[in-house]
N, C-alpha and C positions, 0 to 999 in steps of 0.2 A: 401249851408248851411249844416252843419252836420246832418245826419239822425240817431237819437237815437232809439233803440228798447225800447218802453215803456212797463213797466211791466204789464200794464192792457190789453195788446193786446190779451192775452189768455182769459181773462174774457170777452172781447168784442166778440171774436169768439164763445165762448160758449153761450153767451146771444143771439146772432143772430140765433142760432140753436133752441132756446127754447122760446124766447119772441117775441111778435109781433112788439113791438116798443122798441128801445134802444136809450138812451139819454146819450151823453158824455157832462158833465158839467164841467166848470172850467174857470179860469180867461182868459181874452183875451191875446193872444200871448203865451199861455202856451204849445201849440202843438196840440190842438184838430183837427184843419183842417188837419195838417200833418198826424195825426193818421188816420183820416177818408180817406185821399187819399192813405195811405199805405194799408189800408183794400181794397180800390177800386182796386189798382194795383195787389193785391195778389189773387183776385177772378175773374180771367179771364174767368172762365166757366159760370159766372152768368151775367145777364143783369142788370147792376147797373148804375143809373143815379145820377149825382152830381149836386146840385143846391145851390148856395150861395145867401143869402139874402143881402149880401153886394153889389150885383149887383142891382142897382136901378130899372131896368126894371123888373127883376124877383121879386123883393120886391113888386112893384106896382101890378104885376099880382097876387101875393099871397094875397094881401089885397083886390083887386077888386073882385076876383072870386076864393076863396080857393078850392072849389071842382074841378074846371077845372085844377087848378095848380097841384093838387095831382093825377089826373088821368093820369097814365102812364102805359106802358107795362113792366116796370122794375120789376125785382125780389126784388130789394131793392132801395128805393129812399133815397138818402142822402140829408138832408136839413141843411145847415150850417147857424149858427146864428139865430136859431129859435125864440129867444126872440124879434126879430124885427117884427114878425107877429104872436103873440100868439093866434090869432083867428083861426089859422090853426089847433090847437089842437082839437077843436070840430069836424072838418071835418075828421081828422085822426081817432078820436074815432069811428065815423060812419063807416068808411071803415074797420077798424080792427074788429069791432063788427059783420060785415057781413061776414068777411073772417078771420078765426083765424090762418092763415098760419104764421109761425115764420119768422122774419127777414124782414118785409115789409118796415119799416122805421128806418133809423138811423139819429138821430137828434143831432146837437151840439149847445151849447149855452154858451155865456159868462156871462149870468146872470141866476140865479136859476129860471127856468120856474115854479117850484112848488110854488113860492111866488110872481109871477107877478100879480099885481092887475087886468090886462086886461085878464088874463087867467081864463076862466070860467070852464075849464076842466083839471083835474089833470092826467087823464089816469091811475088812480089807478087800479091795477090788470092787466094792459096791458103793462106797461112800466118797463124797467130795467134801473135804473139810475147809471151811472158810473162817479165817480168824478176823473177828471184828474188834478193833481196838477203840479206845475213846477218840473223840473227835480231834482231827488235825486242823491246822490253820485254813487250808484250802476248803475243807468241808464247811467250816464255820463261815468263811467268806463267800461260799457258793461258787468257788472256782474249781476247774478240773485239775487232776494231778499232773503238773507240767514240768516239775523240777528236773527229772532225769532227761527228758527230751531237750530241755533248755541247755543243760551242760554238755550232753553228748553231741548235740547238733550245733553247739556253740551259737545259739540264737539268743544272745543276752540283751536285756533292755539297757538303756543308758543310765537309768537312775531309779531308785525306789524311795519315794518320799515318805517321811514319817518314821523311818527306821532308826531308832536309838535304843540305848540300853534300857531305859525305863519302860519303853513300849514292849520290848522283848521279855523283860522280867515280868511285866504284868500279864502277858499271855501265859507265861510259865506258871505263875501263881494261880491263875484262873483254872488251868488244867483243861481236860477235854470231856469230862462227864457232863452230859446234857443238862441235868437238873441243877447242879450248883452254878452253872453258867447263867442261870436266870436270877440268881440271888445277887443283889446289889451290894450287900454288906459283907465285908471280908470276914467278920466274926461269924455270920451265919454260914458262910461257905466252909469255914474251918470246922464248925460244929457238925455240918453235914458230913464232911470227910471222916471225922472221928467216929460218928455214929455208924457210918458205913463199915469201917473196919471192925468195930465191935460186933456188928451184926454178922459179918463174915466169920469171925473167929468163934463167937459164942453160939451162933445158930446155924449158919449155912455150912460150916465146916463138918457138921455131923452128917451131912448128905454124902460125904465122900470118904471120911476116915475118922477113926476114934483117936483124938488127941487128949491125953490126960493133963498135960502141963500147958494149959492154954495161956497162963500168964507168961510163961517162957516164950511161947510162940508170939505173943503180942509184943514182947520186948524185942524179939528177933526182927519183927517187921520194922520197928523203929530204927534199930541198928542198921539193917540193910538199906533202909531209905537213905540214911546218912552215908552209906557206902556206894550209892548210885554213881556210876561212871568210873568206878575203880575196879581193879583186878580182884578176883575172888581169892582171898587169902584165908583158907579154911582153918589152919591152926590158930591164927589171930582171932577169927570170929568165934571159934569154939571157946577160946580162952575168955573172951568178953562175956559169953553167955554161960560159961561153966557147964558145958554139955559135951558129950562125946562126939566123935566124927560121925558115927552111925546115926545119932540123933539129929545132928545138924543136917546131914544129907537127906534124911527122911522129912524134916520140917521144911527144908528148902524146896523139895519136890512138891510138897503140899502147897506152898505159897506160889510156886510157878503154875501149878494146876489151877489155882484160883485166879491166875493172870494178874498177880500183884507185881511180879518181877519177870524180867527177861534177860537172856544172855546174848552176848555177841561173841562168836568164836574168833580165835586168832587166825590170821592168814597163815596157812601152812602149806601153800602150794609151791613149796621150794624145799630143796634138801640143804639149804643154808643152815649150818649147825648152830648158829647163834640166835635163831628165832625162838621167841617165847611161845608157850602153848596155853597160857591161862586165858580163860574166858573173862570178859568184862561183864559186870552186872549192872542192870539199869532198872530203876523203878518204872512201872508201866504208865504212870501218869504223874506229871509234875505238880499239879494242884494237890493231889493226895500226898505227895512227897513233902511239899512245903507245909501243909497243914499238920501232918503227923510230927514233923520236926519243930513245929511251933515257931517258924521263922517269921521275923518281922521284915516287911518289904523294904523299908528305908535302911535297915541295917544290912540286909543282903545286898542292896544296891551299892553299898560302899565296901563290901567284903569280896575281894576278888576270888577267894577260894570257893565260897558258897555260891556266888553268882556264876562262876565258871562251871560248877558242878550241875546246877539246875538248868543252865542253858545247854550244856552238852546233852543232858537227859532229854530236854525238849527236842533238840535236833535229832537225836536217835529215834524218838517216837515218830517224827515227821518222815525220816528217811526209811524206816523199816516198813511203814505202810506203803510208800511209793515203790519200794523194791519188790514187795510181794505182788503188787499189781502188775509189774512189768517183768516178773520172772528174774529179777536181778538178785545177786547174793551180797550180803553185807558182812564185813569183817573188821577187825582192828589189827594194828601191827605194833609189836614191841620186840626189841632184841636186847641182848645182854650189854650192848653199848648204850642202852637207854635212849635209843632212837624210837620215837613213838609217832604213830599216826592215829588220830581218833577213829576215823572210819575209812574203809576201803570198799568201794562198790564195784562189783564186776557184773557187767551186762551179759545178756545171753550170747551176744556176738563177740565177747572177749575183751571189750573195751574196759578200761579201769579209770575210776575217779578216786583220787585221794583227797580226803576232806579233813581239815583241821577246824576246830571251833574256838572262837575267841569271844568272850563276853564284852570286851572293850571295843574301842573304835580306832585304835592305833595299830597299824600293821606295817611291818617292814619286810624286805625281801628275805632277810635271814630267817623269818618265820616259816619259810618254805623248805628249809634245808633238809629236814628229815624226809619230806616227800620227794625232793630231788634225788636224795641218796637212794631211796626205794626205786625210783624210776631208773636210775643208772645201773644199779647193782642187782635188783630183783626182777623188775618188770622188763628191763632191757629193751627188746625190740617191739614190745606191745604198746598200743596207743594208750597214753596216760594223760589225763587232765588233772591238774593240781589246784585245789580250791581252798581258800580260807573264808569261812563265814564269819562276819563281824557285825558290829552294831552301828555301822555307818550307813549312809544313803547311796554312795557312789559305787559303780562297778569300776574296779581299778585293775588294769593289766600291767603286771610287772614284766611279763613276756607273753608270748603266744599261749603258753600252757600254764602260766602262773597267774591265777586270777583271784581277786578279792571280791566277794559278793556279800551284799546285805543279807542277814539271816532271814528277813521277811520274804526273800525270793522263794522260800519254800512254800509259801501260801498264795502266790499270785496266779 
């Protein structure tokens, strides 16, 4: 299997030098174990022990006697799939409270251990959590995360060859899970994604919560995939599923804990009374989204609604990974006059990038009007760059701050 250099490896190495416990969290099969093993292979001068709780014998030992399971001579103990034995966290807390040496434990989890009902200890102040998502374009291409530096430093290339709608949609349909990227046949990839979700719902879900209506949860996954890039409308979604608000909230929390969906909060850094407050919901991987919705590539290519939805989801995935690496925040904007901006990125030094996503290749100056309104009425004296990502090859300047960029710039 291809070995990709993950962008967060530097963050992992830095955390191991300063924090007692490090946790790599992310969806199953996104590459957490591979990343942990890469770290293991690179640190030959250290005594590192790797234990996976997918091994039933090791899992039973961890459950029966957590303290003995954790007692090793290792400089670093790697525990894979920690969500299978969350009671280990209390014993880990006792160990690192007695010895504050950095890098004692490296944990990986396919469910967010911070929200597990069985976990009585959060390890707050002792743990560094790293979110590993599925592969992004730059990781697949072997390039560093350059996009935020490019736009905030205004260091644009002149052209990006090969960027067209078909290319972008193919990247979206492939998704970022490492294993299905190796599958050449679209039918095989679709089967992989469906088997993946069935395993999550009917097997892995039992590690974190007891869900009796698994068929409803599976239907909810499909409906929410179709909802990706839209505002969360809970009454409408509850009606489609015939469930209560409390059940919907509970199930959505579970699906977020499994890293199937993410939210983008609304920009609320203003007292402007017409600004909306709803989060936008996104599928965590576009390949999974396309497979579960049983989308046909050629049909989506000609359907502006579906192609727009999956391309915006792809762009979200690319942006959120780069934002986390650079400490930037990501939001969306919508007000009661129906002015919308797909993404607003705020850097640590207060610079703002407004980003609109178009799946097509035709852009006009009027497409910037909502971003210009935001700049003039909300951002005002702050430095703002306004960008449209599109499926063309050329970098087009409508003015110094109104710039049209090929979507593939996210991965160069």
